[in-house]
C-alpha positions, 0 to 999 in steps of 0.5 A: 500499500505505500509503494503505491502511494509513493508511486502515485505521488511521484506521478502525480508529481511528474504531472503536475511539474510537466504542467507547469514546463509547459504552461511556461513562456517560451525560452528563446535560446540565446537567452537560456537553455529551457531546462536552466529555464525551468529550475530558475521558474522553480527557483522563486527567489533566485538563490540559487537552489530550488527549497523545500518550499519551493518545491511545494506542489510542484515537485512531490516530498519524496522527489525532492529528498531523493534528489538531494544527494547531499541532504541539505534539503534544497537541490542545486541544479546539479541535483535537479538535473543528475533527478531528471527534473530538467528533462519532464515535460 
């Protein structure tokens, strides 16, 4: 049962993230790479990391916890990319 709930949370998180990515304004190639734009759209305070609070409602807490390799409770761009979160569409 817990495994099913976890998988459902991850699926919902990916779906929400994909919706966010698709609803984002177009990015000009000369400005930023699209994956950088996705990260930047979640990093609302511009500190270079996506905190639990910034990810809330967009990325499932379990996904953040798994992707947070250094355990600081935040996703830096390397962790974000390594988790494949920059590829969601």
